[in-house]
C-alpha positions as CSV (number, residue, x, y, z in Angstrom):
1,M,40.9,-3.1,0.6
2,K,42.7,-5.9,-1.4
3,N,39.5,-7.1,-3.2
4,S,38.7,-4.6,-5.9
5,S,35.1,-5.8,-6.3
6,F,34.1,-3.8,-3.3
7,E,33.9,0.0,-2.9
8,I,32.5,2.4,-0.3
9,C,29.1,3.8,-1.1
10,N,27.7,6.8,0.8
11,S,30.7,6.5,3.2
12,N,29.1,3.8,5.2
13,I,27.8,1.0,2.9
14,F,30.0,-1.6,1.2
15,V,28.5,-2.6,-2.1
16,C,29.6,-5.5,-4.2
17,L,30.1,-4.3,-7.8
18,D,29.5,-7.8,-9.2
19,C,25.9,-8.0,-7.7
20,T,24.9,-4.3,-7.7
21,S,22.4,-4.9,-10.6
22,T,20.5,-7.6,-8.7
23,L,20.7,-6.5,-5.0
24,L,20.6,-2.7,-5.4
25,P,18.9,-1.9,-8.6
26,R,17.9,1.6,-7.6
27,L,21.5,2.7,-7.3
28,Q,21.6,2.6,-11.2
29,P,18.3,4.1,-12.5
30,T,16.9,2.3,-15.5
31,G,14.8,3.8,-18.2
32,S,11.6,2.6,-16.5
33,D,12.7,4.3,-13.2
34,I,13.3,7.6,-15.0
35,A,9.9,7.3,-16.9
36,A,8.1,6.6,-13.6
37,S,9.8,9.7,-12.0
38,I,8.7,11.9,-14.9
39,I,5.1,10.6,-14.6
40,I,5.1,11.5,-10.9
41,F,6.6,14.9,-11.7
42,K,3.9,15.5,-14.4
43,I,1.0,14.7,-12.1
44,R,2.3,16.7,-9.1
45,K,3.4,19.8,-11.1
46,K,0.3,19.5,-13.5
47,Q,2.5,19.5,-16.6
48,N,1.0,19.0,-20.1
49,N,2.3,16.7,-22.8
50,T,4.1,19.5,-24.7
51,E,6.0,20.6,-21.6
52,I,7.1,17.0,-20.9
53,N,8.3,16.7,-24.5
54,T,10.4,19.8,-24.0
55,Y,11.8,18.4,-20.7
56,C,12.8,15.2,-22.4
57,S,14.6,17.0,-25.2
58,F,16.4,19.1,-22.7
59,M,17.5,16.1,-20.6
60,R,18.6,14.2,-23.8
61,A,20.7,17.3,-24.8
62,L,22.5,16.8,-21.4
63,N,23.2,13.2,-22.4
64,V,21.2,11.7,-19.6
65,P,21.4,7.9,-20.0
66,E,18.2,5.9,-20.7
67,M,16.2,9.2,-21.1
68,A,12.9,8.9,-23.1
69,T,12.5,11.0,-26.2
70,S,8.9,12.1,-25.6
71,W,5.8,11.6,-23.6
72,K,4.7,8.8,-25.9
73,S,8.0,7.1,-25.4
74,I,7.5,7.3,-21.6
75,K,4.2,5.6,-21.9
76,R,5.7,2.8,-24.0
77,K,8.4,2.3,-21.4
78,M,5.8,1.8,-18.6
79,E,4.0,-0.9,-20.5
80,L,5.8,-3.7,-18.7
81,D,5.0,-7.3,-17.9
82,V,4.6,-7.3,-14.2
83,S,2.5,-10.4,-13.8
84,S,5.0,-11.9,-11.3
85,D,4.6,-9.0,-9.0
86,W,0.8,-8.8,-8.6
87,F,-2.1,-11.2,-8.4
88,C,-5.8,-11.0,-9.3
89,C,-8.8,-12.9,-8.1
90,K,-12.5,-12.5,-8.6
91,I,-14.8,-12.4,-5.5
92,C,-18.6,-12.7,-5.3
93,N,-20.1,-9.5,-3.8
94,I,-23.1,-11.5,-2.5
95,C,-21.6,-14.5,-0.7
96,G,-17.9,-13.6,-0.7
97,V,-16.7,-16.8,-2.3
98,K,-13.5,-16.5,-4.4
99,A,-13.8,-17.8,-7.9
100,V,-11.8,-20.8,-8.9
101,D,-11.8,-19.9,-12.6
102,Q,-10.7,-16.2,-13.1
103,K,-12.5,-16.1,-16.5
104,S,-15.9,-17.0,-15.0
105,S,-18.5,-14.2,-15.0
106,S,-20.8,-15.7,-12.3
107,C,-20.4,-17.2,-8.8
108,F,-20.4,-21.0,-8.8
109,Q,-22.0,-21.1,-5.3
110,C,-24.8,-18.5,-5.4
111,K,-24.9,-18.0,-9.2
112,S,-24.6,-14.2,-8.8
113,D,-23.1,-12.2,-11.7
114,I,-21.8,-9.5,-9.4
115,M,-18.1,-10.5,-9.4
116,I,-15.5,-7.9,-8.3
117,E,-11.8,-8.2,-9.0
118,F,-9.2,-7.7,-6.3
119,Y,-5.6,-6.9,-7.2
120,Y,-3.1,-7.6,-4.5
121,Y,0.6,-7.4,-4.2
122,S,3.3,-9.2,-2.2
123,L,3.9,-7.3,1.0
124,A,7.3,-8.9,1.6
125,E,8.6,-7.9,-1.8
126,Q,7.5,-4.3,-1.3
127,L,9.1,-4.2,2.1
128,Q,12.4,-5.6,0.6
129,H,12.4,-2.8,-2.0
130,L,11.9,-0.3,0.8
131,L,14.7,-1.7,2.9
132,L,17.1,-1.5,0.0
133,M,16.9,2.3,0.0
134,P,20.0,3.9,1.5
135,N,19.8,4.5,5.2
136,V,16.1,3.6,5.5
137,Y,16.8,0.7,7.9
138,N,19.0,2.9,10.1
139,Q,16.4,5.6,10.2
140,M,13.7,3.1,11.2
141,K,15.8,1.7,14.0
142,H,16.7,5.3,15.3
143,Q,13.0,6.3,15.2
144,Q,12.0,3.1,17.0
145,H,14.3,3.9,19.9
146,I,12.9,7.5,20.1
147,N,9.3,6.1,20.1
148,E,10.2,3.6,22.8
149,E,11.3,6.5,25.1
150,N,8.7,9.2,24.2
151,L,5.6,7.0,23.8
152,Q,6.2,4.3,26.5
153,A,3.0,5.3,28.4
154,T,0.8,4.5,25.3
155,K,-0.3,1.2,24.0
156,Y,2.0,1.6,21.0
157,G,4.9,2.2,23.4
158,H,4.0,-1.0,25.4
159,I,4.1,-3.0,22.2
160,L,7.6,-1.7,21.3
161,N,8.9,-2.4,24.8
162,S,7.3,-5.9,25.1
163,E,8.6,-7.4,21.8
164,S,12.2,-8.5,21.4
165,G,14.4,-9.0,18.4
166,E,14.3,-7.2,15.0
167,F,10.8,-6.0,14.4
168,F,8.7,-3.0,13.1
169,T,5.0,-2.1,13.3
170,M,2.6,-1.1,10.6
171,I,-0.8,0.6,10.3
172,L,-3.5,-0.2,7.7
173,N,-5.4,2.5,5.8
174,I,-8.6,1.8,3.9
175,D,-10.9,4.3,2.2
176,G,-13.0,4.6,-0.9
177,V,-11.7,6.9,-3.7
178,V,-14.0,8.7,-6.2
179,T,-12.8,8.4,-9.8
180,K,-13.8,10.3,-12.9
181,N,-15.7,7.2,-14.0
182,K,-19.0,7.5,-12.1
183,H,-19.6,3.8,-12.4
184,I,-16.3,2.7,-10.7
185,S,-15.0,3.4,-7.3
186,L,-11.5,2.4,-6.0
187,W,-10.9,0.9,-2.6
188,P,-7.1,0.9,-2.0
189,L,-5.6,-0.9,1.0
190,T,-2.4,0.9,1.9
191,I,0.1,0.2,4.8
192,M,2.4,2.6,6.5
193,I,5.4,1.7,8.7
194,N,5.2,3.5,12.1
195,E,8.9,3.7,12.5
196,I,9.6,5.7,9.4
197,P,10.1,9.3,10.6
198,L,7.5,12.0,9.6
199,P,6.9,13.4,7.1
200,N,8.7,10.7,5.0
201,R,6.2,8.1,6.3
202,R,3.5,9.6,4.1
203,Y,5.5,9.9,1.0
204,L,4.6,7.7,-2.0
205,E,7.9,5.8,-2.1
206,F,7.4,4.6,1.6
207,I,3.8,3.5,1.2
208,I,3.1,-0.3,1.0
209,L,0.2,-1.1,-1.3
210,G,-1.7,-4.2,0.0
211,G,-4.2,-4.3,-2.8
212,V,-6.8,-2.4,-4.9
213,L,-10.5,-3.2,-5.1
214,P,-12.1,-1.5,-8.2
215,A,-15.9,-1.9,-7.7
216,S,-18.9,-0.8,-9.6
217,K,-21.0,-1.3,-6.5
218,H,-20.3,-0.8,-2.8
219,P,-18.3,-3.8,-1.5
220,S,-20.3,-6.1,0.8
221,N,-19.1,-7.2,4.2
222,K,-18.7,-10.8,3.0
223,L,-16.5,-9.7,0.0
224,F,-14.4,-7.6,2.3
225,Q,-13.8,-10.4,4.7
226,T,-12.5,-12.6,1.9
227,V,-10.2,-9.7,1.0
228,M,-8.9,-9.4,4.5
229,K,-8.2,-13.1,4.7
230,I,-5.8,-12.6,1.8
231,I,-4.1,-9.8,3.6
232,Y,-4.1,-11.8,6.8
233,E,-2.2,-14.7,5.3
234,Q,0.6,-12.3,4.3
235,C,0.6,-10.5,7.6
236,A,0.9,-13.9,9.4
237,Q,4.1,-14.7,7.5
238,L,5.5,-11.2,8.3
239,E,4.7,-11.7,12.0
240,A,6.6,-15.0,12.0
241,G,9.6,-13.3,10.6
242,V,11.0,-13.0,7.0
243,K,14.6,-12.8,5.9
244,F,15.4,-9.4,4.3
245,F,18.6,-8.1,2.8
246,I,19.9,-4.9,4.4
247,P,22.6,-3.0,2.6
248,G,25.7,-3.0,4.7
249,A,24.4,-5.6,7.2
250,G,23.5,-8.6,5.0
251,E,20.5,-10.8,5.6
252,K,18.3,-10.3,8.7
253,T,15.2,-11.9,9.9
254,I,12.7,-9.1,10.6
255,K,9.2,-9.2,11.9
256,F,6.4,-6.8,10.9
257,F,3.3,-6.5,13.0
258,L,0.1,-4.9,11.8
259,I,-1.1,-3.2,15.0
260,A,-3.8,-0.7,14.0
261,S,-6.0,0.7,11.2
262,C,-7.0,4.2,10.2
263,T,-10.3,4.3,8.3
264,D,-13.5,6.3,8.0
265,K,-16.9,4.9,9.3
266,P,-18.0,3.1,6.1
267,A,-14.6,1.4,5.7
268,Q,-14.5,0.6,9.4
269,A,-17.8,-1.2,9.1
270,L,-16.4,-3.3,6.3
271,L,-13.2,-4.0,8.1
272,T,-14.9,-5.1,11.4
273,N,-17.8,-6.9,9.6
274,M,-20.4,-4.6,11.2
275,V,-23.5,-2.8,9.9
276,S,-23.0,0.7,8.4
277,H,-22.7,3.7,10.6
278,N,-26.3,4.8,9.7
279,S,-27.9,1.6,10.7
280,N,-29.4,0.2,13.9
281,Y,-26.8,-1.1,16.4
282,S,-24.0,0.7,14.5
283,C,-21.9,1.6,17.6
284,A,-18.9,-0.6,18.2
285,K,-18.8,0.2,21.9
286,C,-22.4,-0.3,23.1
287,F,-25.6,-2.2,22.3
288,I,-28.0,0.7,21.9
289,K,-30.3,0.3,18.9
290,G,-30.7,4.0,18.1
291,I,-33.7,6.0,16.8
292,F,-34.4,6.5,13.1
293,I,-35.0,10.2,12.3
294,I,-36.2,11.8,9.0
295,F,-35.4,15.5,8.8
296,Q,-37.3,17.5,6.1
297,F,-35.5,20.4,4.6
298,N,-36.6,22.3,1.4
299,C,-38.6,19.4,-0.1
300,S,-35.7,17.0,0.6
301,S,-35.3,14.5,3.4
302,L,-32.3,13.5,5.5
303,K,-32.3,10.1,7.2
304,F,-30.0,9.2,10.0
305,I,-29.7,7.2,13.2
306,V,-29.3,8.9,16.6
307,L,-27.9,7.0,19.6
308,F,-28.9,8.0,23.1
């Protein structure tokens, strides 16, 4: 090629050297990228701080660029200002109203002091980072064609064959997470893309984080409906189509459809605005009230609802 500002990357992708730092930042790992990788390695392999210090010394002896000197240095590198990437809002757990002033400690409508913070992230930005990974877009298109042929008799296959243009589908996962702090429980809202081949689909780098709800009390249905409205607004934009940059193909308008959810019964009750699974009329398919039963066992009682 006459223009020296282009070179072939991975034998298939043409990359502009003048704009590599802005369009494809992950091709040149930064100190923060390396620090994040070491943190993931530390957690998965259960390494202690001394072992990480030894690992950092070894990598620096090999002249690895941007390598941290110790575990403390890694933690300092991860203390970044990411205020432009995430948002926070306070929601009343009683009436579900979103606070106007984020510094307020009580609800302006019902005067309740049970305010729960919800941290959420731009879905479009996370999808753009995912699509910038080498060959991810091609893998998604290939898996989509396979799913259209193998799953055409299912509802999912019908969706794939009925929609036209560039599009992919997603599934929402919601569940409560127990933490070491007994007074706080986490409710992460994660999204997976159905067209990413297994097992890569479940890997951390391919998970889209819709938001996190740290709550000292169980979230109410009204609070969760406010949370879902925030997610719905972003999903509506993705369904209408958003322009993404694809390495080697340029800009493309791609639609993302949220077609299903995978939750347990407590999270399903919050998501569908229904009563809990151990309450009367808890079935989503019928209108049977159920019978309340108390089972005594070794001086303790077990209460549950049985539907006939």
